[in-house]
C-alpha positions as CSV (number, residue, x, y, z in Angstrom):
1,M,-6.4,43.6,34.3
2,G,-5.9,43.2,38.0
3,L,-2.1,43.0,38.4
4,T,-1.9,44.7,41.7
5,E,0.7,43.2,44.1
6,Y,-0.5,40.7,46.6
7,E,1.4,41.4,49.9
8,C,2.2,38.3,51.9
9,P,0.5,38.6,55.3
10,A,3.3,36.7,57.0
11,C,6.5,38.4,55.7
12,G,5.3,41.3,53.5
13,G,6.8,39.8,50.3
14,V,5.0,39.8,46.9
15,M,2.9,36.7,46.3
16,N,2.4,35.1,42.9
17,F,-0.3,32.7,41.7
18,N,1.1,29.1,41.6
19,A,-0.3,27.2,38.5
20,K,0.5,23.8,40.1
21,N,-1.3,24.1,43.4
22,Q,-3.8,26.9,42.3
23,M,-2.9,29.1,45.3
24,L,-1.2,32.4,46.0
25,S,2.3,31.5,47.1
26,C,5.0,33.6,48.7
27,P,8.5,32.8,47.4
28,Y,10.2,34.1,50.5
29,C,8.4,32.3,53.4
30,D,6.4,29.6,51.6
31,T,3.1,31.0,52.8
32,Q,0.2,29.7,50.7
33,I,-3.3,31.1,50.6
34,K,-6.4,30.2,48.5
35,V,-7.1,33.0,46.1
36,G,-10.7,33.4,47.4
37,D,-9.4,33.6,51.0
38,Y,-6.8,36.4,50.4
39,V,-7.4,39.7,52.3
40,A,-4.7,42.4,52.0
41,P,-3.2,43.1,55.4
42,R,-3.8,46.8,55.0
43,Q,-7.2,46.4,53.5
44,A,-8.7,43.8,55.8
45,E,-11.8,46.0,56.3
46,Q,-12.8,45.5,52.6
47,D,-15.2,42.6,51.8
48,K,-14.1,39.9,49.5
49,D,-15.1,40.2,45.9
50,A,-18.7,39.3,45.3
51,K,-19.0,36.0,43.5
52,A,-20.7,36.3,40.1
53,D,-23.7,34.1,39.4
54,S,-22.6,31.7,36.7
55,N,-26.2,31.5,35.4
56,E,-26.6,35.2,35.1
57,W,-25.7,36.3,31.6
58,L,-25.2,40.0,30.8
59,S,-24.5,41.8,27.5
60,E,-21.3,43.4,28.6
61,G,-18.6,43.0,31.3
62,T,-19.1,44.5,34.7
63,E,-17.5,47.5,36.2
64,W,-14.2,47.3,38.2
65,K,-14.7,47.3,42.0
66,P,-13.2,50.2,44.0
67,G,-9.4,49.8,44.4
68,E,-9.1,46.9,42.0
69,T,-7.2,49.0,39.4
70,D,-4.9,50.7,41.8
71,G,-1.3,50.4,40.8
72,M,-2.1,49.2,37.3
73,V,-0.7,50.8,34.1
74,V,-0.8,50.1,30.4
75,Y,2.5,49.3,28.6
76,S,2.4,50.0,24.9
77,C,4.8,48.4,22.4
78,Q,6.1,50.9,19.9
79,S,6.8,48.2,17.4
80,C,3.7,46.0,17.1
81,G,1.2,48.2,19.0
82,G,0.5,45.5,21.6
83,E,-0.9,46.8,25.0
84,I,-0.1,45.0,28.2
85,V,-1.7,45.6,31.6
86,A,0.8,45.2,34.4
87,S,1.8,46.4,37.8
88,E,3.3,50.0,37.8
89,N,6.3,48.5,39.7
90,E,7.4,46.5,36.6
91,G,10.7,48.2,35.9
92,S,11.5,46.7,32.6
93,L,9.1,44.9,30.3
94,T,9.5,43.0,27.0
95,C,6.6,42.7,24.6
96,P,5.4,39.1,24.7
97,F,4.2,39.4,21.1
98,C,7.4,40.7,19.3
99,S,10.1,40.8,22.0
100,N,10.7,44.6,21.7
101,N,10.9,46.8,24.7
102,V,7.6,48.5,25.8
103,V,7.0,51.8,27.5
104,V,4.3,53.0,30.0
105,K,1.4,54.5,28.1
106,E,-1.1,55.6,30.6
107,K,-2.8,54.6,33.8
108,F,-5.2,51.7,33.5
109,A,-8.8,53.0,33.4
110,G,-12.0,52.7,31.5
111,D,-11.9,49.0,30.6
112,L,-14.5,46.4,31.5
113,R,-13.9,44.0,34.3
114,P,-13.7,40.4,33.2
115,D,-16.6,38.1,34.2
116,Y,-14.5,34.9,34.3
117,V,-10.9,33.7,34.3
118,I,-9.4,30.3,33.7
119,P,-6.4,30.1,36.0
120,F,-3.0,28.8,34.7
121,K,-2.5,25.1,35.2
122,K,0.8,24.9,33.3
123,N,3.9,26.7,34.5
124,K,6.9,28.1,32.7
125,Q,8.9,24.8,32.9
126,D,5.9,23.0,31.3
127,A,6.1,25.5,28.4
128,M,9.8,25.1,28.0
129,D,9.4,21.3,27.9
130,A,6.6,21.6,25.4
131,Y,8.8,23.8,23.1
132,A,11.7,21.3,23.3
133,G,9.3,18.5,22.3
134,Y,7.8,20.6,19.5
135,V,11.1,21.2,17.7
136,K,12.6,17.8,18.4
137,G,13.2,15.7,15.4
138,K,12.6,18.5,12.8
139,L,15.7,18.0,10.6
140,L,15.2,21.2,8.5
141,L,14.8,23.5,11.4
142,P,17.6,26.2,11.9
143,K,20.1,25.3,14.6
144,V,19.2,28.3,16.7
145,F,15.7,27.0,17.5
146,F,17.2,23.9,19.1
147,A,19.3,26.2,21.4
148,Q,15.9,27.6,22.7
149,N,16.9,31.1,21.6
150,H,15.0,33.7,23.8
151,I,13.5,30.9,25.8
152,D,14.3,32.9,29.0
153,K,11.8,35.6,27.9
154,I,8.8,33.3,27.8
155,R,5.9,35.0,29.5
156,G,2.6,33.8,30.8
157,I,-0.2,36.1,29.7
158,Y,-3.9,36.2,30.1
159,I,-5.6,36.7,26.7
160,P,-9.0,38.5,26.6
161,Y,-11.8,36.5,25.1
162,W,-15.5,37.2,24.3
163,L,-17.6,34.1,25.0
164,Y,-20.9,33.6,23.2
165,D,-24.0,31.7,24.0
166,A,-26.7,31.2,21.4
167,K,-29.5,28.9,20.2
168,I,-30.1,28.3,16.5
169,N,-33.3,26.9,15.0
170,A,-32.6,25.4,11.5
171,N,-34.9,24.2,8.7
172,Y,-33.2,22.5,5.7
173,N,-34.6,21.1,2.4
174,F,-32.3,18.7,0.5
175,H,-32.5,17.2,-3.0
176,A,-31.1,13.7,-2.7
177,T,-30.7,10.8,-5.2
178,K,-30.3,7.1,-5.1
179,V,-28.6,5.4,-8.0
180,R,-29.0,1.7,-9.0
181,T,-27.1,0.0,-11.8
182,W,-27.4,-3.4,-13.3
183,S,-26.7,-5.2,-16.6
184,D,-28.0,-8.0,-18.8
185,S,-26.6,-9.6,-21.8
186,D,-27.5,-6.7,-24.0
187,Y,-27.5,-3.5,-22.0
188,N,-26.2,-1.7,-18.9
189,Y,-28.9,0.0,-16.9
190,T,-28.9,3.0,-14.5
191,E,-31.9,4.0,-12.4
192,T,-31.8,7.4,-10.6
193,S,-34.5,8.0,-7.9
194,H,-35.0,11.6,-6.6
195,F,-36.1,12.5,-3.1
196,D,-37.0,15.7,-1.2
197,V,-35.6,15.4,2.3
198,V,-36.6,17.8,5.1
199,R,-34.7,18.3,8.3
200,E,-35.5,20.6,11.2
201,G,-33.8,21.0,14.6
202,N,-32.4,23.2,17.3
203,E,-28.8,23.4,18.5
204,E,-27.5,25.3,21.5
205,F,-24.0,26.7,22.0
206,S,-22.3,27.7,25.2
207,H,-19.1,29.7,25.7
208,V,-17.9,29.8,22.1
209,P,-14.7,31.8,22.3
210,H,-13.2,34.6,20.2
211,D,-10.0,36.4,21.2
212,A,-10.3,40.1,21.8
213,S,-6.8,41.0,21.0
214,K,-5.6,42.5,17.7
215,E,-2.0,41.5,18.4
216,M,-2.9,37.8,18.7
217,P,-3.4,36.1,15.3
218,D,-6.8,34.6,15.2
219,D,-5.6,31.3,13.6
220,L,-3.0,30.9,16.3
221,M,-5.6,31.4,19.1
222,E,-8.1,29.0,17.5
223,S,-5.3,26.4,17.1
224,I,-4.7,26.2,20.8
225,E,-8.4,25.6,21.5
226,P,-10.2,24.1,23.2
227,F,-10.3,25.6,26.6
228,S,-12.4,23.8,29.2
229,F,-14.9,26.4,30.5
230,G,-15.8,24.0,33.3
231,E,-12.6,25.1,35.1
232,A,-13.4,28.8,34.8
233,V,-14.1,30.8,38.0
234,P,-15.6,34.1,38.7
235,F,-13.0,36.8,38.1
236,N,-10.6,37.4,41.0
237,S,-7.5,39.5,40.4
238,G,-5.5,37.1,42.6
239,Y,-5.2,34.6,39.8
240,L,-3.3,37.2,37.8
241,A,-0.6,37.8,40.4
242,G,2.8,37.2,38.7
243,F,1.4,37.1,35.2
244,L,0.6,39.7,32.5
245,A,-2.8,40.4,30.9
246,N,-3.4,41.6,27.4
247,R,-5.7,44.6,27.2
248,Y,-8.7,43.9,25.0
249,D,-8.8,46.1,21.9
250,V,-11.5,44.3,19.8
251,N,-15.1,45.0,20.7
252,A,-17.6,42.2,21.0
253,K,-19.7,43.5,18.1
254,D,-16.6,43.1,15.8
255,T,-16.3,39.4,16.6
256,Q,-20.0,38.5,16.4
257,K,-20.2,37.8,12.7
258,H,-17.2,35.3,12.9
259,I,-18.7,33.5,15.9
260,L,-22.2,33.3,14.2
261,D,-20.5,31.9,11.1
262,R,-18.8,29.2,13.1
263,M,-22.1,28.3,14.8
264,K,-24.0,28.2,11.6
265,H,-21.4,26.1,9.9
266,T,-21.5,23.6,12.8
267,V,-25.3,23.4,12.6
268,E,-25.2,22.9,8.8
269,E,-22.6,20.1,9.1
270,D,-24.6,18.3,11.8
271,I,-27.8,18.4,9.8
272,K,-26.1,17.3,6.6
273,N,-24.6,14.4,8.5
274,S,-28.1,13.2,9.5
275,V,-29.1,12.7,5.9
276,T,-27.6,9.3,5.1
277,G,-28.3,6.4,2.7
278,Y,-28.3,8.5,-0.5
279,S,-25.9,8.6,-3.5
280,S,-25.9,12.4,-3.5
281,V,-27.2,15.1,-1.2
282,N,-27.5,18.8,-2.1
283,I,-29.1,21.7,-0.2
284,S,-32.1,23.2,-2.0
285,S,-33.1,25.7,0.6
286,K,-32.3,26.6,4.2
287,D,-33.3,28.9,7.0
288,Q,-31.4,29.5,10.3
289,K,-32.9,31.6,13.1
290,I,-30.7,32.8,15.9
291,S,-32.1,33.5,19.4
292,S,-30.8,34.0,22.9
293,L,-27.5,35.5,21.7
294,T,-25.5,36.7,24.7
295,H,-21.8,37.1,25.5
296,R,-19.5,37.5,28.4
297,Y,-15.9,38.6,28.9
298,A,-13.2,36.3,30.2
299,L,-9.4,35.9,30.4
300,Y,-7.8,32.7,29.2
301,P,-4.2,31.6,30.1
302,V,-1.6,31.4,27.3
303,W,2.2,31.0,27.4
304,L,3.9,33.0,24.6
305,L,7.4,32.5,23.2
306,N,9.2,34.6,20.7
307,T,12.1,33.4,18.7
308,S,14.1,35.6,16.3
309,W,15.9,34.3,13.2
310,N,17.2,36.1,10.1
311,G,15.4,39.3,11.1
312,N,12.0,37.6,11.5
313,N,10.1,37.0,14.7
314,Y,8.4,33.7,15.3
315,L,5.6,33.5,17.8
316,F,4.7,30.3,19.6
317,A,1.7,29.8,21.9
318,M,0.8,27.2,24.5
319,N,-2.6,26.7,26.1
320,G,-1.9,27.5,29.7
321,Q,-4.7,25.1,30.8
322,S,-4.2,22.0,28.5
323,G,-0.6,22.4,27.4
324,K,-1.4,22.3,23.7
325,F,1.6,23.9,21.9
326,V,1.5,25.5,18.4
327,G,3.6,27.8,16.2
328,N,5.1,28.3,12.8
329,L,8.7,27.0,12.1
330,P,11.0,28.2,9.3
331,V,13.0,25.9,7.0
332,D,16.8,26.2,6.8
333,K,17.4,26.3,3.1
334,G,21.0,25.2,3.5
335,K,19.9,22.1,5.3
336,A,17.1,21.5,2.8
337,V,19.6,21.6,-0.1
338,L,22.0,19.3,1.7
339,L,19.3,16.8,2.5
340,Y,18.2,16.8,-1.1
341,I,21.7,16.1,-2.3
342,L,22.2,13.3,0.2
343,S,18.8,11.8,-0.8
344,S,19.6,12.0,-4.5
345,L,23.0,10.4,-3.9
346,G,21.4,7.7,-1.8
347,F,18.8,7.0,-4.5
348,T,21.4,6.9,-7.2
349,A,23.6,4.4,-5.2
350,L,20.5,2.2,-4.5
351,A,19.6,2.2,-8.2
352,C,23.1,1.2,-9.2
353,L,23.1,-1.6,-6.7
354,I,19.8,-2.9,-8.0
355,C,21.2,-2.8,-11.6
356,L,24.3,-4.7,-10.6
357,I,22.2,-7.4,-8.9
358,I,20.0,-7.7,-12.0
359,I,23.0,-7.9,-14.3
360,S,24.7,-10.6,-12.1
361,F,21.6,-12.8,-12.4
């Protein structure tokens, strides 16, 4: 996805996208250019990429523009199967999913062009700081994690997402009850009143995301949500300069059921929450009609970090827009046993002290 090199018009060096100032920056002469203003020195005759109409929703991504995929290749990991789109000038690449080396598979061709991209706002140092804060204070964590093992291999990568819009019209019938109890000198009384409750309403959804990468665990990607689509811009390959991009390998139709289930669940919870003042509420019948279902294709920024320990690979992810950091951490069994012993000894000593105090009184 658009990782062609951006030649600096001042010195000819390779420019990268700077997450902090949101501009293309040259590390050699400090030249900075807005992404939308960049024109390649040797391709000045070409027009700038046409801006996509943010209100025009299509069923699929658009085609790549002439020249946009020049110099792009697909790197394939022989271990996990992950496919990364990068510049053909990348001499050595490590898989951001499992840390194994990857090899060139083929020239980049045939994929859809993203409609939108959310540019990185967090840089590599932000990700390293977030990792340090994430592991801080975790007593049972293996020592190697505090040493930031493999932290130098952290990579910023754009993850492909399908974004869904839809409108749901819902009709619900509930059976509800109200229970009243009272007593007199002889009996306890319970009165149960039954009600039929009807609710009808519409709910609209915009830009509900689902990652389009088999290599990325869905639960991990949902954990770093939300992304703010308000900061998305029409796709321009300049935002990808200096980063990697995961090649999508999950079709939109394969994510549709999961997205619709999420939407339906949200509608149901919202409607149920509107039925209040009863002792119990149960759904007796429901009908949900979906309309205006459309989707677009976008790239979202994610920092990935792999840490290896005892032959296992641990994947961490940070939202490259908000900085939210998630990941699974192992437990050092040796530390766990030691902590248990120390806790037991401490409890025993405290119990003996309490007994001595009681006896002395």
